[in-house]
C-alpha positions in Angstrom: 73.9 52.4 106.0 77.0 51.9 104.3 77.0 51.3 100.6 76.1 47.7 99.7 79.6 46.9 97.9 81.0 47.9 101.6 78.4 45.2 103.3 79.4 42.6 100.5 83.1 43.6 101.7 82.4 43.1 105.3 80.9 39.8 105.0 83.1 38.5 103.0 86.4 39.2 105.6 83.4 38.1 108.4 83.6 34.7 106.7 87.4 34.7 106.4 87.9 35.5 109.6 85.6 32.5 110.9 87.5 30.2 108.6 90.7 31.2 110.0 89.6 30.4 113.6 88.2 27.0 112.4 91.6 26.1 111.0 93.5 27.5 113.8 91.4 25.1 116.3 91.7 22.4 114.2 95.2 22.6 113.4 95.9 22.6 117.3 94.2 19.3 117.2 95.4 15.7 117.9 97.6 15.9 121.3 98.0 12.5 122.3 98.5 10.5 126.1 101.9 9.6 127.0 100.1 6.6 127.3 99.7 5.5 123.8 96.1 6.8 122.7 95.4 8.6 119.5 92.1 11.1 120.3 92.5 12.6 117.0 95.1 13.6 113.9 98.0 14.9 114.5 99.1 18.4 113.5 100.2 18.3 109.5 103.3 19.7 108.5 103.5 20.8 104.6 105.5 17.7 104.0 105.7 13.8 104.2 106.2 14.7 107.9 103.6 14.9 110.8 103.7 16.5 114.1 103.4 14.3 117.2 102.3 15.8 120.3 102.6 14.5 123.9 100.3 14.5 126.7 101.5 15.6 128.9 104.0 17.5 127.0 108.0 16.8 126.7 109.6 20.1 126.3 112.8 19.3 126.7 115.3 19.1 123.1 115.2 15.2 121.7 118.3 14.4 120.5 118.6 10.6 119.4 116.0 8.0 118.3 116.0 4.5 117.0 113.5 1.8 115.5 114.6 -1.6 117.6 112.0 -3.8 115.6 108.8 -3.0 112.9 107.1 -0.9 115.6 109.0 0.1 118.9 111.4 3.2 118.7 113.4 4.8 121.4 113.9 8.3 121.9 115.9 10.3 124.2 116.5 13.7 125.1 117.4 16.4 128.1 116.7 15.4 131.7 117.3 12.0 131.4 114.4 11.6 129.0 113.2 8.3 127.4 110.2 7.6 125.2 109.2 4.7 124.3 106.6 4.3 120.9 105.4 0.4 119.9 103.4 1.8 117.3 105.5 3.5 114.5 105.7 6.8 116.9 101.6 7.2 116.8 101.6 7.2 120.4 104.6 7.7 123.1 105.2 6.5 126.9 107.7 8.5 129.1 110.0 5.9 130.8 111.9 6.9 134.6 115.0 7.3 134.3 118.1 7.0 137.3 119.3 10.5 136.2 118.5 13.7 135.2 121.4 14.4 132.7 120.6 15.0 128.7 120.8 11.9 127.2 122.7 12.4 123.6 122.7 9.0 122.1 120.7 5.7 121.8 121.7 2.2 120.9 120.1 -1.2 121.5 121.6 -4.2 120.1 118.4 -6.2 119.9 115.0 -5.8 121.6 115.9 -6.0 125.1 119.4 -5.3 125.2 120.3 -1.1 124.9 122.3 1.5 125.8 121.8 5.7 125.9 124.9 7.8 127.1 125.0 11.7 128.0 126.2 14.3 130.0 128.5 14.0 132.7 129.9 10.4 131.6 126.1 8.6 132.2 125.6 5.6 130.7 122.5 3.4 131.1 121.5 0.1 129.9 118.3 -2.1 129.7 118.1 -5.6 129.4 113.6 -5.9 129.3 113.0 -4.1 126.4 113.4 -0.6 127.7 111.0 -1.0 131.0 113.9 -0.3 133.4 116.8 1.5 133.2 120.0 1.5 135.2 123.5 3.6 135.4 126.7 1.7 134.6 130.2 3.1 135.5 131.9 5.2 132.8 134.8 5.6 134.8 134.6 9.6 133.3 132.4 12.6 134.1 132.9 13.7 130.5 130.1 13.9 128.5 129.7 11.3 126.2 128.0 11.9 122.6 127.8 8.7 120.4 127.8 5.3 121.1 127.4 1.6 118.6 128.2 -1.7 118.2 129.2 -4.3 116.5 127.7 -7.7 117.5 126.7 -8.0 120.6 130.0 -7.6 122.5 132.1 -5.5 121.2 130.7 -1.2 121.4 132.6 2.4 121.1 131.5 5.3 123.2 132.7 8.8 121.5 132.9 12.2 123.8 134.4 15.2 125.0 137.8 16.1 124.5 139.0 12.7 122.6 137.3 10.3 124.6 136.8 7.1 123.5 135.7 3.6 125.4 135.6 0.7 124.5 133.3 -2.4 125.4 134.4 -6.0 124.7 131.8 -7.6 127.1 128.8 -7.0 125.6 128.8 -3.3 127.7 129.0 -4.6 130.9 132.0 -2.7 131.7 133.7 0.1 129.7 137.4 1.1 129.3 139.0 3.9 128.2 141.1 4.0 125.1 144.2 6.8 123.6 142.4 8.8 120.9 145.6 11.1 120.6 143.5 13.8 120.1 141.9 16.5 122.7 139.1 17.9 120.2 135.3 16.8 121.1 134.6 13.5 119.2 131.0 13.7 117.8 130.1 10.8 116.3 131.9 7.2 115.9 130.9 3.9 113.7 132.3 0.6 114.0 132.7 -1.5 110.5 134.3 -4.4 112.5 135.7 -5.5 116.1 139.1 -4.4 114.5 138.1 -0.9 112.6 136.4 1.8 113.1 136.1 5.6 112.3 135.1 8.7 114.8 134.4 12.4 113.8 134.6 15.3 115.7 135.6 19.1 115.7 138.2 20.5 113.4 137.1 18.1 110.4 139.0 16.0 112.3 138.6 12.2 111.4 140.0 9.4 113.0 140.5 5.7 112.0 141.5 2.6 114.0 142.2 -0.9 112.3 143.6 -2.7 115.9 140.6 -2.8 118.2 141.1 0.9 119.0 144.8 0.4 120.4 145.5 3.1 118.2 143.8 5.7 116.2 145.5 7.7 113.2 144.0 11.0 111.7 142.6 11.1 108.4 142.1 14.3 106.0 138.9 15.6 105.6 140.0 18.7 103.8 137.7 20.9 106.2 137.6 22.5 109.2 134.7 22.6 110.2 133.2 20.4 112.9 132.0 16.8 111.5 128.8 15.5 114.0 128.0 12.0 112.5 129.5 9.4 110.6 127.5 6.1 109.1 129.0 3.6 106.5 126.8 1.7 104.2 129.0 -1.3 103.7 132.6 -2.0 104.8 134.0 0.6 102.4 131.5 3.3 101.5 130.2 5.9 104.1 129.6 9.3 104.7 129.7 12.1 107.3 127.6 15.2 108.2 128.6 18.2 110.0 128.5 22.5 110.0 127.7 24.3 107.1 125.7 21.5 104.9 129.3 19.5 105.1 128.6 16.1 103.7 131.6 13.9 103.3 131.7 10.5 101.2 134.4 8.3 101.2 134.5 4.7 99.2 138.1 2.9 100.7 137.1 2.1 103.9 137.9 5.6 105.6 141.2 6.3 104.1 139.8 9.5 102.4 136.8 11.9 101.9 135.5 13.7 99.2 133.2 16.2 99.6 128.9 16.0 98.4 126.9 18.3 97.3 124.3 18.6 100.1 122.0 21.5 98.8 122.0 23.0 102.3 124.5 25.5 104.4 123.0 24.8 107.6 124.9 22.4 110.4 123.7 18.6 110.0 123.3 16.9 113.3 122.5 13.4 112.6 122.6 10.4 109.5 121.1 7.3 109.1 121.4 4.6 106.8 119.4 1.8 105.6 116.8 0.5 103.1 119.1 1.0 100.3 118.7 5.3 101.2 120.4 7.7 103.7 118.7 10.0 105.5 120.7 13.3 107.5 118.4 15.9 109.5 119.6 19.5 110.6 118.8 23.0 111.7 115.7 24.9 110.7 113.9 21.5 110.3 116.1 20.0 107.4 116.1 16.7 106.8 117.7 15.3 103.4 117.2 12.0 101.7 119.6 10.3 98.8 118.1 7.1 97.5 121.6 7.6 94.4 124.3 7.5 97.1 124.6 11.3 97.7 124.6 12.1 93.8 121.2 14.4 94.6 120.0 15.5 97.9 115.8 15.5 98.1 115.0 18.3 100.3 112.2 17.6 103.1 112.6 20.4 105.3 109.2 21.1 106.6 107.2 23.4 109.1 108.7 21.8 112.3 109.8 24.8 114.7 113.7 24.8 115.3 116.8 21.9 115.2 116.2 18.6 114.3 118.9 16.2 115.4 118.1 12.2 115.4 116.5 10.5 112.6 116.2 6.3 112.2 113.6 4.4 109.4 112.3 1.3 110.2 111.9 0.7 106.5 111.8 2.7 103.2 108.5 4.3 104.2 108.1 4.8 107.8 110.7 6.9 110.0 110.4 9.5 112.9 112.6 12.5 113.8 113.2 14.3 116.9 114.5 17.9 117.6 114.0 20.7 119.9 111.2 21.7 122.3 110.5 18.0 122.2 109.7 17.9 118.6 109.1 14.8 117.2 108.1 14.1 113.2 106.6 11.1 111.8 106.0 9.9 108.2 104.6 6.7 106.6 105.9 7.7 103.4 109.2 8.4 103.2 108.9 11.5 103.9 107.7 12.6 100.8 
């Protein structure tokens, strides 16, 4: 017979094993129907973010998201995937699209009229709040990475090998513009119908002030790829990219200065609103600032893989998307 001390140790070990198994079982609970059901609490992540799970699961990479009102949010990703939640990201429905191409960005002008762009020149449009989607001719088979509008009529798309497309009729038709470059253009932002900024590989920053008739290069003083750009007003904007690069402009994109980002990973997407800025990137990186980038709060979490898109409905409620169908949700500003 083992010594009493050994028996006590064995009993303690069994208790720990049982507790560990129980914790594992409960950590796996919380998967949801893709038709907006919520059978239990989601798997927690050690931060202010929780991971939402879909049943059946979506395993493709999710690239972008956008809230169109206080409760409805859309997500797009690989294989033509479009997802919609009408309860701030708690439950999700997958919507059929006419394409299998990866969709890299989504933009709604209002709650009814939205667009998604992606590989091989795909432009999708919905005019009924995302219930159905149809293709719009782009005139190109090159990959398209980013789309945005200023107002209801003027929009721009950026993409492969310097591709820039512009619409002046609300997205019914798109015409190519001459960017004068061959670098991949990864992100763009329209400050007005005449003024816009595009960013891309090798630290490239382009600016137009004539509605895209001409685009001029502005110095970034970095050689790494810039992957997204956003402006918080007509003068102040931010660009993010490889190696943790964050740049800031205070003169409408004429000049750019580096900011301290606290990370060295690739940063894919930046969003601003409600007095804050949020950034996501590789290795589950989430950064947030409420003081114009003077300091950045690291909300990096236990999510698997990389994160590619972020959007907030307000200062507290937000969604982040990424590798392997990852969807993260917060109602506490990520804290």
